[in-house]
DSSP file (Angstrom, degrees, kcal/mol; ACC not computed):
  #  RESIDUE AA STRUCTURE BP1 BP2  ACC     N-H-->O    O-->H-N    N-H-->O    O-->H-N    TCO  KAPPA ALPHA  PHI   PSI    X-CA   Y-CA   Z-CA
    1    1 A M     >        0   0    0      0, 0.0     4,-2.2     0, 0.0     5,-0.2   0.000 360.0 360.0 360.0 -17.9   25.6    7.6   -5.8
    2    2 A L  H  >  +     0   0    0      1,-0.2     4,-1.9     2,-0.2     5,-0.1   0.904 360.0  47.6 -63.6 -41.2   27.3    4.2   -5.6
    3    3 A A  H  > S+     0   0    0      2,-0.2     4,-2.4     1,-0.2    -1,-0.2   0.867 109.3  53.9 -67.7 -34.2   26.6    3.9   -1.9
    4    4 A S  H  > S+     0   0    0      2,-0.2     4,-2.3     1,-0.2    -2,-0.2   0.891 109.7  48.1 -67.6 -38.8   22.9    4.8   -2.5
    5    5 A L  H  X S+     0   0    0     -4,-2.2     4,-2.3     2,-0.2    -1,-0.2   0.846 110.3  52.4 -70.8 -32.4   22.7    2.0   -5.2
    6    6 A K  H  X S+     0   0    0     -4,-1.9     4,-2.5     2,-0.2    -2,-0.2   0.927 111.3  45.4 -64.0 -44.7   24.3   -0.4   -2.8
    7    7 A L  H  X S+     0   0    0     -4,-2.4     4,-2.2     2,-0.2    -2,-0.2   0.850 114.1  49.5 -70.1 -35.5   21.8    0.4   -0.1
    8    8 A L  H  X S+     0   0    0     -4,-2.3     4,-2.6     2,-0.2     5,-0.2   0.917 111.9  48.4 -62.7 -45.6   18.9    0.2   -2.6
    9    9 A D  H  X S+     0   0    0     -4,-2.3     4,-3.1     1,-0.2     5,-0.3   0.907 110.7  51.2 -61.0 -44.3   20.1   -3.1   -3.8
   10   10 A L  H  X S+     0   0    0     -4,-2.5     4,-1.8     2,-0.2    -2,-0.2   0.921 112.6  46.1 -60.0 -45.7   20.5   -4.4   -0.2
   11   11 A M  H  < S+     0   0    0     -4,-2.2    -2,-0.2     2,-0.2     4,-0.2   0.942 118.2  41.4 -60.1 -48.5   16.9   -3.3    0.6
   12   12 A A  H >< S+     0   0    0     -4,-2.6     3,-0.6     1,-0.2    -2,-0.2   0.920 123.3  35.8 -70.4 -44.1   15.4   -4.8   -2.5
   13   13 A N  H 3< S+     0   0    0     -4,-3.1    -1,-0.2     1,-0.2    -2,-0.2   0.638 126.6  35.4 -89.1 -16.4   17.4   -8.1   -2.6
   14   14 A H  T 3X S+     0   0    0     -4,-1.8     4,-2.2    -5,-0.3     5,-0.2  -0.044  73.4 123.4-126.7  29.5   17.6   -8.8    1.1
   15   15 A S  H <> S+     0   0    0     -3,-0.6     4,-2.4     1,-0.2    36,-0.1   0.842  77.0  50.6 -65.4 -31.8   14.3   -7.5    2.4
   16   16 A E  H  > S+     0   0    0      2,-0.2     4,-1.9     1,-0.2    -1,-0.2   0.921 110.6  47.5 -69.7 -41.0   13.4  -10.9    3.9
   17   17 A A  H  > S+     0   0    0      2,-0.2     4,-1.6     1,-0.2    -2,-0.2   0.884 115.5  45.3 -64.7 -40.3   16.6  -11.2    5.7
   18   18 A I  H  X S+     0   0    0     -4,-2.2     4,-2.7     1,-0.2    -1,-0.2   0.940 112.3  52.4 -66.2 -47.4   16.3   -7.7    7.1
   19   19 A A  H  X S+     0   0    0     -4,-2.4     4,-2.7    -5,-0.2    -2,-0.2   0.842 106.4  53.1 -60.8 -33.7   12.7   -8.3    7.9
   20   20 A K  H  X S+     0   0    0     -4,-1.9     4,-2.0     2,-0.2    -1,-0.2   0.893 109.8  47.4 -68.5 -38.9   13.6  -11.4    9.9
   21   21 A Q  H  X S+     0   0    0     -4,-1.6     4,-1.6     2,-0.2    -2,-0.2   0.920 113.0  49.4 -69.0 -41.1   16.2   -9.5   12.0
   22   22 A W  H  X S+     0   0    0     -4,-2.7     4,-3.5     1,-0.2     5,-0.3   0.936 108.5  53.5 -61.4 -47.0   13.6   -6.7   12.6
   23   23 A A  H  X S+     0   0    0     -4,-2.7     4,-1.7     1,-0.2    -1,-0.2   0.902 108.5  49.9 -56.3 -44.7   10.9   -9.3   13.6
   24   24 A K  H  < S+     0   0    0     -4,-2.0    -1,-0.2     1,-0.2    -2,-0.2   0.883 114.9  44.0 -61.0 -37.4   13.2  -10.8   16.2
   25   25 A D  H >X S+     0   0    0     -4,-1.6     4,-1.6     1,-0.2     3,-1.4   0.929 113.4  48.0 -75.1 -50.3   14.0   -7.4   17.6
   26   26 A V  H 3< S+     0   0    0     -4,-3.5     9,-0.2     1,-0.3    -2,-0.2   0.738 107.3  56.7 -67.7 -21.9   10.4   -6.0   17.6
   27   27 A T  T 3< S+     0   0    0     -4,-1.7    -1,-0.3    -5,-0.3    -2,-0.2   0.514 118.3  32.6 -86.5  -3.2    9.0   -9.1   19.3
   28   28 A K  T <4 S+     0   0    0     -3,-1.4    -2,-0.2    -4,-0.2     2,-0.2   0.469  89.5 112.4-123.0 -11.3   11.4   -8.7   22.2
   29   29 A N    ><  -     0   0    0     -4,-1.6     3,-1.8     3,-0.2     6,-0.1  -0.483  63.8-138.7 -76.8 136.8   11.9   -5.0   22.5
   30   30 A A  T 3  S+     0   0    0      1,-0.3    -1,-0.1    -2,-0.2    -4,-0.0   0.711 101.8  58.0 -64.4 -20.9   10.4   -3.4   25.7
   31   31 A R  T 3  S+     0   0    0      1,-0.2    -1,-0.3     2,-0.1    59,-0.2   0.464 105.5  51.4 -91.2   1.4    9.1   -0.4   23.8
   32   32 A T    X   +     0   0    0     -3,-1.8     3,-1.0     1,-0.1     4,-0.5  -0.367  57.3 149.8-132.7  56.8    6.9   -2.7   21.4
   33   33 A P  G >   +     0   0    0      0, 0.0     3,-0.9     0, 0.0     4,-0.4   0.768  69.0  66.9 -62.2 -27.3    4.9   -5.0   23.7
   34   34 A F  G >  S+     0   0    0      1,-0.2     3,-0.7     2,-0.2     4,-0.1   0.875 102.4  48.2 -57.9 -39.6    2.0   -5.2   21.2
   35   35 A F  G X  S+     0   0    0     -3,-1.0     3,-1.8    -9,-0.2    -1,-0.2   0.636  87.2  86.9 -78.2 -14.0    4.3   -7.1   18.8
   36   36 A H  G <  S+     0   0    0     -3,-0.9    -1,-0.2    -4,-0.5    -2,-0.2   0.771  92.5  44.4 -61.5 -29.3    5.5   -9.6   21.4
   37   37 A Y  G <  S+     0   0    0     -3,-0.7     2,-0.4    -4,-0.4    -1,-0.3   0.354  92.9 100.2-103.0   5.1    2.6  -12.0   20.7
   38   38 A L  S <  S-     0   0    0     -3,-1.8     2,-0.1     1,-0.1    -3,-0.0  -0.736  73.5-117.6 -94.1 141.3    2.7  -11.8   16.9
   39   39 A S     >  -     0   0    0     -2,-0.4     4,-2.5     1,-0.1     3,-0.5  -0.344  12.7-124.6 -76.1 154.9    4.4  -14.5   15.0
   40   40 A E  H  > S+     0   0    0      1,-0.2     4,-2.5     2,-0.2    -1,-0.1   0.817 112.8  62.6 -64.2 -30.7    7.4  -14.1   12.8
   41   41 A D  H  4 S+     0   0    0      1,-0.2    -1,-0.2     2,-0.2    -3,-0.0   0.820 110.7  39.8 -68.1 -26.1    5.3  -15.6    9.9
   42   42 A Y  H  > S+     0   0    0     -3,-0.5     4,-0.8     2,-0.1    -2,-0.2   0.884 120.3  42.7 -83.6 -41.6    2.9  -12.6   10.3
   43   43 A L  H  X S+     0   0    0     -4,-2.5     4,-2.4     1,-0.2     5,-0.2   0.900 104.7  59.8 -76.8 -41.4    5.5  -10.0   10.8
   44   44 A V  H  X S+     0   0    0     -4,-2.5     4,-3.3     1,-0.2     5,-0.3   0.927 103.9  48.7 -59.6 -50.9    8.2  -10.9    8.3
   45   45 A P  H  > S+     0   0    0      0, 0.0     4,-2.5     0, 0.0    -1,-0.2   0.909 113.0  47.6 -60.1 -37.1    6.1  -10.6    5.1
   46   46 A Q  H  X S+     0   0    0     -4,-0.8     4,-1.9     2,-0.2    -2,-0.2   0.945 116.2  44.9 -68.6 -42.8    4.7   -7.1    6.1
   47   47 A A  H  X S+     0   0    0     -4,-2.4     4,-2.5     2,-0.2    -1,-0.2   0.896 112.8  51.0 -65.8 -40.7    8.2   -5.9    7.0
   48   48 A A  H  X S+     0   0    0     -4,-3.3     4,-2.4     1,-0.2     5,-0.2   0.936 111.0  48.9 -60.8 -47.6    9.7   -7.4    3.8
   49   49 A E  H  X S+     0   0    0     -4,-2.5     4,-2.6    -5,-0.3    -1,-0.2   0.886 108.8  52.6 -59.4 -39.3    7.1   -5.6    1.8
   50   50 A F  H  X S+     0   0    0     -4,-1.9     4,-2.5     1,-0.2    -1,-0.2   0.930 110.8  47.3 -62.8 -45.3    7.8   -2.4    3.6
   51   51 A Y  H  X S+     0   0    0     -4,-2.5     4,-2.4     2,-0.2    -2,-0.2   0.897 111.5  50.8 -63.3 -39.5   11.5   -2.7    2.7
   52   52 A R  H  X S+     0   0    0     -4,-2.4     4,-1.4     2,-0.2    -2,-0.2   0.917 112.4  45.7 -66.2 -44.5   10.7   -3.5   -0.9
   53   53 A K  H  X S+     0   0    0     -4,-2.6     4,-1.0     1,-0.2    -1,-0.2   0.896 111.1  54.3 -65.2 -37.3    8.4   -0.5   -1.3
   54   54 A L  H >X S+     0   0    0     -4,-2.5     4,-1.1     1,-0.2     3,-0.6   0.909 106.6  51.0 -65.1 -41.2   11.0    1.7    0.5
   55   55 A S  H 3< S+     0   0    0     -4,-2.4     4,-0.4     1,-0.2    -1,-0.2   0.835 104.7  57.1 -61.3 -30.7   13.6    0.6   -2.1
   56   56 A S  H 3< S+     0   0    0     -4,-1.4    -1,-0.2     1,-0.2    -2,-0.2   0.746 112.5  40.6 -73.9 -25.2   11.3    1.5   -4.9
   57   57 A V  H X< S+     0   0    0     -4,-1.0     3,-1.3    -3,-0.6    -1,-0.2   0.576  88.7  93.5 -96.6 -11.6   11.0    5.2   -3.6
   58   58 A Y  T 3< S+     0   0    0     -4,-1.1    -1,-0.1     1,-0.3    -2,-0.1   0.818  91.5  36.5 -56.2 -38.0   14.5    5.7   -2.7
   59   59 A T  T 3  S+     0   0    0     -4,-0.4    -1,-0.3    -3,-0.2     2,-0.1   0.439  86.8 119.0 -98.3   1.4   15.7    7.2   -6.0
   60   60 A L    <   -     0   0    0     -3,-1.3     3,-0.5     1,-0.1     4,-0.1  -0.435  64.8-135.6 -65.8 141.0   12.6    9.2   -6.8
   61   61 A R  S    S+     0   0    0      1,-0.3     2,-0.6    -2,-0.1    -1,-0.1   0.948 102.3  23.6 -62.1 -50.7   13.1   12.9   -7.0
   62   62 A D  S    S+     0   0    0      1,-0.1     4,-0.4    -3,-0.0    -1,-0.3  -0.881  72.1 168.9-118.3  95.9   10.0   13.6   -5.0
   63   63 A A     >  +     0   0    0     -2,-0.6     4,-2.7    -3,-0.5     5,-0.2   0.640  54.0  89.7 -80.5 -14.2    9.3   10.5   -2.9
   64   64 A F  H  > S+     0   0    0      1,-0.2     4,-3.6     2,-0.2     5,-0.2   0.895  83.8  51.7 -57.9 -48.3    6.6   12.0   -0.7
   65   65 A P  H  > S+     0   0    0      0, 0.0     4,-2.1     0, 0.0    -1,-0.2   0.930 114.5  42.2 -51.6 -49.4    3.6   11.2   -2.8
   66   66 A T  H  > S+     0   0    0     -4,-0.4     4,-2.4     2,-0.2     5,-0.3   0.933 115.8  49.1 -70.0 -43.2    4.5    7.5   -3.2
   67   67 A I  H  X S+     0   0    0     -4,-2.7     4,-3.1     1,-0.2     5,-0.4   0.925 109.2  54.3 -58.8 -44.1    5.5    7.2    0.5
   68   68 A A  H  X S+     0   0    0     -4,-3.6     4,-1.9    -5,-0.2    -1,-0.2   0.903 109.4  48.9 -58.7 -39.7    2.2    8.9    1.4
   69   69 A D  H  X S+     0   0    0     -4,-2.1     4,-1.6    -5,-0.2    -2,-0.2   0.967 118.4  35.2 -62.2 -54.3    0.3    6.3   -0.6
   70   70 A F  H  X S+     0   0    0     -4,-2.4     4,-2.5     1,-0.2    -2,-0.2   0.880 118.9  51.5 -73.4 -34.4    2.0    3.2    0.8
   71   71 A M  H  X S+     0   0    0     -4,-3.1     4,-3.1    -5,-0.3     5,-0.2   0.844 104.8  55.5 -71.1 -31.7    2.3    4.6    4.3
   72   72 A T  H  X S+     0   0    0     -4,-1.9     4,-2.9    -5,-0.4     5,-0.2   0.969 112.3  44.1 -61.0 -50.5   -1.3    5.6    4.6
   73   73 A K  H  X S+     0   0    0     -4,-1.6     4,-2.2    -5,-0.2    -2,-0.2   0.931 115.3  48.1 -57.3 -48.8   -2.3    1.9    3.8
   74   74 A Y  H  X S+     0   0    0     -4,-2.5     4,-2.6     1,-0.2     5,-0.2   0.933 113.9  47.5 -59.0 -48.6    0.4    0.6    6.2
   75   75 A S  H  X S+     0   0    0     -4,-3.1     4,-2.9     1,-0.2    -2,-0.2   0.897 109.0  52.0 -64.2 -41.9   -0.7    2.9    8.9
   76   76 A E  H  X S+     0   0    0     -4,-2.9     4,-2.3    -5,-0.2    -1,-0.2   0.908 109.9  50.6 -62.1 -40.0   -4.4    2.2    8.5
   77   77 A T  H  X S+     0   0    0     -4,-2.2     4,-1.8    -5,-0.2    -2,-0.2   0.937 112.1  46.3 -59.5 -47.3   -3.7   -1.5    8.8
   78   78 A R  H  X>S+     0   0    0     -4,-2.6     5,-2.2     1,-0.2     4,-0.5   0.898 113.3  50.0 -64.5 -37.8   -1.6   -1.1   12.0
   79   79 A F  H ><5S+     0   0    0     -4,-2.9     3,-0.9     1,-0.2    73,-0.3   0.909 109.9  49.2 -66.3 -38.3   -4.3    1.2   13.5
   80   80 A R  H 3<5S+     0   0    0     -4,-2.3    -1,-0.2     1,-0.2    -2,-0.2   0.810 107.8  56.2 -70.1 -29.1   -7.1   -1.3   12.7
   81   81 A E  H 3<5S-     0   0    0     -4,-1.8    -1,-0.2    -5,-0.2    -2,-0.2   0.616 119.3-115.1 -72.1 -14.3   -5.0   -4.0   14.3
   82   82 A G  T <<5 +     0   0    0     -3,-0.9    -3,-0.2    -4,-0.5    -2,-0.1   0.597  55.4 162.4  87.7  14.3   -4.9   -1.9   17.4
   83   83 A V      < -     0   0    0     -5,-2.2    -1,-0.3    -6,-0.2    -2,-0.1  -0.547  43.2-120.9 -64.5 116.0   -1.2   -1.2   17.4
   84   84 A P    >>  -     0   0    0      0, 0.0     4,-2.3     0, 0.0     3,-0.9  -0.344  21.8-115.5 -64.5 143.2   -0.8    1.9   19.7
   85   85 A L  H 3> S+     0   0    0      1,-0.3     4,-3.0     2,-0.2     5,-0.2   0.850 112.4  53.9 -52.0 -45.6    0.7    4.9   17.9
   86   86 A P  H 3> S+     0   0    0      0, 0.0     4,-2.0     0, 0.0    -1,-0.3   0.879 112.7  44.8 -60.3 -33.3    4.0    5.0   20.1
   87   87 A E  H <> S+     0   0    0     -3,-0.9     4,-2.4     2,-0.2    -2,-0.2   0.853 111.7  51.7 -77.4 -34.4    4.6    1.3   19.3
   88   88 A A  H  X S+     0   0    0     -4,-2.3     4,-1.9     2,-0.2     5,-0.2   0.949 112.4  48.0 -63.4 -46.0    3.8    1.7   15.6
   89   89 A F  H  X S+     0   0    0     -4,-3.0     4,-2.0    -5,-0.2    -2,-0.2   0.914 112.7  46.6 -63.9 -42.0    6.3    4.6   15.5
   90   90 A Y  H  X S+     0   0    0     -4,-2.0     4,-2.7    -5,-0.2    -1,-0.2   0.860 108.2  56.4 -69.5 -33.3    9.0    2.7   17.4
   91   91 A A  H  X S+     0   0    0     -4,-2.4     4,-2.1     2,-0.2    -1,-0.2   0.926 107.7  48.8 -58.6 -43.6    8.5   -0.3   15.1
   92   92 A I  H  X S+     0   0    0     -4,-1.9     4,-2.3     2,-0.2    -2,-0.2   0.885 109.5  52.9 -62.5 -42.5    9.2    1.9   12.1
   93   93 A T  H  X S+     0   0    0     -4,-2.0     4,-2.7     1,-0.2    -2,-0.2   0.939 108.4  50.6 -60.8 -44.5   12.3    3.3   13.9
   94   94 A L  H  X S+     0   0    0     -4,-2.7     4,-2.4     1,-0.2    -1,-0.2   0.882 105.4  55.5 -61.9 -38.5   13.5   -0.2   14.4
   95   95 A M  H  X S+     0   0    0     -4,-2.1     4,-1.3     2,-0.2    -1,-0.2   0.938 108.9  48.2 -56.4 -47.3   12.9   -0.9   10.7
   96   96 A R  H >X S+     0   0    0     -4,-2.3     4,-1.4     1,-0.2     3,-0.6   0.940 111.6  50.1 -60.0 -46.8   15.2    2.0    9.8
   97   97 A R  H 3X S+     0   0    0     -4,-2.7     4,-2.9     1,-0.2     5,-0.2   0.918 105.7  56.2 -57.3 -41.3   17.9    0.7   12.3
   98   98 A H  H 3X S+     0   0    0     -4,-2.4     4,-2.1     1,-0.2    -1,-0.2   0.785  99.9  59.9 -70.4 -24.0   17.8   -2.7   10.9
   99   99 A I  H <X S+     0   0    0     -4,-1.3     4,-2.4    -3,-0.6    -1,-0.2   0.959 112.1  39.3 -59.4 -50.8   18.6   -1.4    7.4
  100  100 A W  H  X S+     0   0    0     -4,-1.4     4,-2.6     2,-0.2     5,-0.2   0.852 113.6  53.5 -73.6 -34.7   21.8    0.0    8.7
  101  101 A L  H  X S+     0   0    0     -4,-2.9     4,-2.6     2,-0.2    -1,-0.2   0.936 112.1  45.4 -61.1 -42.1   22.6   -2.9   10.9
  102  102 A Y  H  X S+     0   0    0     -4,-2.1     4,-2.4    -5,-0.2    -2,-0.2   0.933 112.8  50.3 -64.2 -46.2   22.3   -5.2    8.0
  103  103 A A  H  X>S+     0   0    0     -4,-2.4     5,-1.6    -5,-0.2     4,-0.7   0.915 112.6  47.5 -58.5 -43.3   24.3   -3.0    5.7
  104  104 A E  H ><5S+     0   0    0     -4,-2.6     3,-1.0     1,-0.2    -1,-0.2   0.927 110.7  52.2 -64.9 -45.1   27.1   -2.7    8.4
  105  105 A F  H 3<5S+     0   0    0     -4,-2.6    -1,-0.2     1,-0.3    -2,-0.2   0.884 110.8  46.9 -58.6 -36.5   27.0   -6.5    8.9
  106  106 A Q  H 3<5S-     0   0    0     -4,-2.4    -1,-0.3    -5,-0.2    -2,-0.2   0.603 104.3-135.8 -80.7  -8.2   27.4   -7.0    5.2
  107  107 A A  T <<5 +     0   0    0     -3,-1.0    -3,-0.2    -4,-0.7    -2,-0.1   0.904  45.5 158.1  54.7  50.5   30.2   -4.5    5.1
  108  108 A I      < +     0   0    0     -5,-1.6     2,-0.7     1,-0.2    -4,-0.1   0.659  60.1  62.5 -74.8 -17.0   28.9   -2.8    2.0
  109  109 A F        +     0   0    0     -6,-0.3    -1,-0.2     1,-0.2    -2,-0.1  -0.904  64.4 153.6-113.2 103.7   30.7    0.5    2.7
  110  110 A I        +     0   0    0     -2,-0.7    -1,-0.2    -3,-0.0    -2,-0.1   0.947  47.1  43.2 -95.9 -67.1   34.4   -0.3    2.6
  111  111 A N  S  > S-     0   0    0      1,-0.1     4,-2.1     4,-0.0     5,-0.1  -0.204  87.4 -98.9 -90.5 176.1   36.6    2.5    1.7
  112  112 A V  H  > S+     0   0    0      1,-0.2     4,-2.0     2,-0.2     5,-0.2   0.882 122.1  51.7 -64.2 -40.1   36.7    6.3    2.7
  113  113 A M  H  > S+     0   0    0      1,-0.2     4,-2.0     2,-0.2    -1,-0.2   0.934 111.2  46.7 -62.6 -43.4   34.9    7.3   -0.5
  114  114 A E  H  > S+     0   0    0      1,-0.2     4,-2.9     2,-0.2    -1,-0.2   0.844 108.6  56.4 -68.6 -33.9   32.2    4.8    0.1
  115  115 A Q  H  X S+     0   0    0     -4,-2.1     4,-1.6     2,-0.2    -1,-0.2   0.880 107.6  47.7 -62.5 -39.0   31.9    5.9    3.7
  116  116 A Q  H  X S+     0   0    0     -4,-2.0     4,-1.7     2,-0.2    -2,-0.2   0.907 112.1  50.0 -68.8 -39.1   31.3    9.5    2.6
  117  117 A Q  H  X S+     0   0    0     -4,-2.0     4,-2.6     1,-0.2    -2,-0.2   0.910 106.4  57.5 -59.4 -45.3   28.7    8.1    0.1
  118  118 A A  H  X S+     0   0    0     -4,-2.9     4,-2.8     1,-0.2    -1,-0.2   0.858 104.0  51.4 -59.8 -37.5   27.1    6.1    3.0
  119  119 A L  H  X S+     0   0    0     -4,-1.6     4,-2.1     2,-0.2    -1,-0.2   0.881 109.0  49.8 -66.2 -36.9   26.6    9.3    4.9
  120  120 A D  H  X S+     0   0    0     -4,-1.7     4,-1.8     2,-0.2    -2,-0.2   0.877 111.7  49.0 -64.2 -38.1   24.9   10.8    1.9
  121  121 A S  H  X S+     0   0    0     -4,-2.6     4,-2.4     1,-0.2    -2,-0.2   0.903 108.6  54.0 -69.3 -39.5   22.7    7.7    1.7
  122  122 A Q  H  X S+     0   0    0     -4,-2.8     4,-2.2     1,-0.2    -2,-0.2   0.903 106.1  52.2 -63.4 -39.0   22.0    8.0    5.4
  123  123 A T  H  X S+     0   0    0     -4,-2.1     4,-2.0     1,-0.2    -1,-0.2   0.925 110.5  47.8 -61.9 -41.6   20.8   11.6    4.9
  124  124 A R  H  X S+     0   0    0     -4,-1.8     4,-2.4     1,-0.2    -1,-0.2   0.884 111.3  51.9 -63.3 -39.7   18.5   10.5    2.2
  125  125 A T  H  X S+     0   0    0     -4,-2.4     4,-2.4     1,-0.2    -1,-0.2   0.873 107.9  51.2 -63.2 -37.9   17.2    7.6    4.4
  126  126 A I  H  X S+     0   0    0     -4,-2.2     4,-2.0     2,-0.2    -1,-0.2   0.913 109.2  49.8 -67.6 -43.2   16.5   10.0    7.3
  127  127 A L  H  X S+     0   0    0     -4,-2.0     4,-1.9     2,-0.2    -2,-0.2   0.950 112.1  49.0 -60.2 -49.2   14.5   12.3    5.0
  128  128 A I  H  X S+     0   0    0     -4,-2.4     4,-2.4     1,-0.2    -2,-0.2   0.905 112.0  48.0 -54.1 -47.6   12.5    9.3    3.7
  129  129 A F  H  X S+     0   0    0     -4,-2.4     4,-2.4     1,-0.2    -1,-0.2   0.794 105.5  59.0 -69.5 -28.4   11.9    8.1    7.3
  130  130 A D  H  X S+     0   0    0     -4,-2.0     4,-1.9     2,-0.2    -1,-0.2   0.906 108.3  45.9 -64.3 -38.8   10.8   11.6    8.2
  131  131 A Y  H  X S+     0   0    0     -4,-1.9     4,-2.7     2,-0.2     5,-0.3   0.934 111.9  52.1 -66.6 -45.9    8.1   11.4    5.6
  132  132 A I  H  X S+     0   0    0     -4,-2.4     4,-2.5     1,-0.2    -2,-0.2   0.926 111.0  45.7 -58.1 -44.8    7.1    7.9    6.8
  133  133 A V  H  X S+     0   0    0     -4,-2.4     4,-2.7     2,-0.2     5,-0.3   0.895 112.0  52.4 -67.5 -38.4    6.7    9.1   10.4
  134  134 A Y  H  X S+     0   0    0     -4,-1.9     4,-3.0     1,-0.2     5,-0.2   0.964 113.8  42.9 -62.7 -48.9    4.7   12.2    9.3
  135  135 A V  H  X S+     0   0    0     -4,-2.7     4,-2.6     2,-0.2     5,-0.2   0.892 113.8  51.7 -66.1 -40.9    2.3   10.0    7.3
  136  136 A L  H  X S+     0   0    0     -4,-2.5     4,-2.5    -5,-0.3    -1,-0.2   0.955 115.0  41.1 -61.0 -50.9    2.1    7.4   10.0
  137  137 A T  H  X S+     0   0    0     -4,-2.7     4,-2.5     2,-0.2    -2,-0.2   0.909 115.1  51.5 -67.7 -41.9    1.2   10.0   12.7
  138  138 A D  H  X S+     0   0    0     -4,-3.0     4,-2.3    -5,-0.3    -1,-0.2   0.925 111.4  48.7 -62.7 -45.1   -1.2   12.0   10.4
  139  139 A T  H  X S+     0   0    0     -4,-2.6     4,-3.1    -5,-0.2     5,-0.3   0.960 111.8  47.5 -55.8 -55.2   -3.0    8.8    9.5
  140  140 A Y  H  X S+     0   0    0     -4,-2.5     4,-2.9    -5,-0.2     5,-0.2   0.924 111.0  51.2 -57.0 -43.7   -3.4    7.7   13.1
  141  141 A V  H  X S+     0   0    0     -4,-2.5     4,-1.6     1,-0.2    -1,-0.2   0.927 113.3  46.1 -58.8 -45.8   -4.6   11.2   14.1
  142  142 A K  H  X S+     0   0    0     -4,-2.3     4,-1.5     1,-0.2    -1,-0.2   0.913 112.8  48.9 -64.5 -42.7   -7.2   11.1   11.4
  143  143 A L  H  X S+     0   0    0     -4,-3.1     4,-2.3     1,-0.2    -2,-0.2   0.868 108.0  54.6 -65.9 -37.4   -8.4    7.6   12.1
  144  144 A M  H  < S+     0   0    0     -4,-2.9    -1,-0.2    -5,-0.3    -2,-0.2   0.851 106.7  52.9 -64.9 -32.5   -8.7    8.4   15.8
  145  145 A G  H  < S+     0   0    0     -4,-1.6    -1,-0.2    -5,-0.2    -2,-0.2   0.827 112.2  43.4 -65.2 -34.2  -10.9   11.2   14.9
  146  146 A E  H  < S+     0   0    0     -4,-1.5    -2,-0.2     1,-0.2    -1,-0.2   0.852 127.1  28.6 -82.9 -31.6  -13.2    9.1   12.8
  147  147 A T  S >< S-     0   0    0     -4,-2.3     3,-2.2    -5,-0.2     4,-0.5  -0.548  78.3-166.7-127.8  66.7  -13.4    6.2   15.3
  148  148 A P  T 3  S+     0   0    0      0, 0.0    -3,-0.1     0, 0.0    -4,-0.1  -0.276  78.3   5.7 -58.1 137.9  -12.9    7.5   18.8
  149  149 A G  T 3  S+     0   0    0      1,-0.1    -5,-0.1    -5,-0.1    -2,-0.0   0.510 100.1 106.1  74.2   1.1  -12.3    4.7   21.2
  150  150 A K    <   +     0   0    0     -3,-2.2     2,-0.6    -6,-0.1    -1,-0.1   0.634  47.8 101.5 -89.7 -17.1  -12.1    2.0   18.5
  151  151 A N  S    S-     0   0    0     -4,-0.5     2,-0.1    -7,-0.1   -71,-0.1  -0.609  81.5-122.9 -70.0 114.2   -8.3    1.7   18.7
  152  152 A K        -     0   0    0     -2,-0.6     2,-0.3   -73,-0.3    -2,-0.1  -0.353  21.2-148.3 -66.6 133.2   -7.9   -1.5   20.7
  153  153 A K              0   0    0     -2,-0.1   -70,-0.1     1,-0.1    -1,-0.1  -0.764 360.0 360.0 -96.9 146.6   -5.9   -1.2   23.9
  154  154 A R              0   0    0     -2,-0.3    -1,-0.1   -72,-0.1    -2,-0.0   0.367 360.0 360.0-105.0 360.0   -3.8   -4.1   25.2
């Protein structure tokens, strides 16, 4: 549990720093061209909020209802902005990657015991992101059914 708490602390207390690294990546990544024209001032607050919300659900026994609530809102916003589903999906993938890149950079998992705990933490993170991707996709599919052709193409 120590590693989980370290990761939770990292996400909660360093959400801005992680979000800045993510914003730099998402605005240059070939798989996220929609984001290339968005400013860091726009992207960082939404990503930092995402990381803070994620840290708040990390220790919940059943995180799905809370994730469904915040991810439905997040997904609806990205849909209304015209972010294509594959890019929204990949942006979330990059968010997950940046949690671990930041943790690795900070060297929060030092000894063998903590490395095993880090693997347990990673398993929990994967489950949470599975929920996130499910809600993102489900919300987009529902919104596409409500407003055919309204999703802006770039």
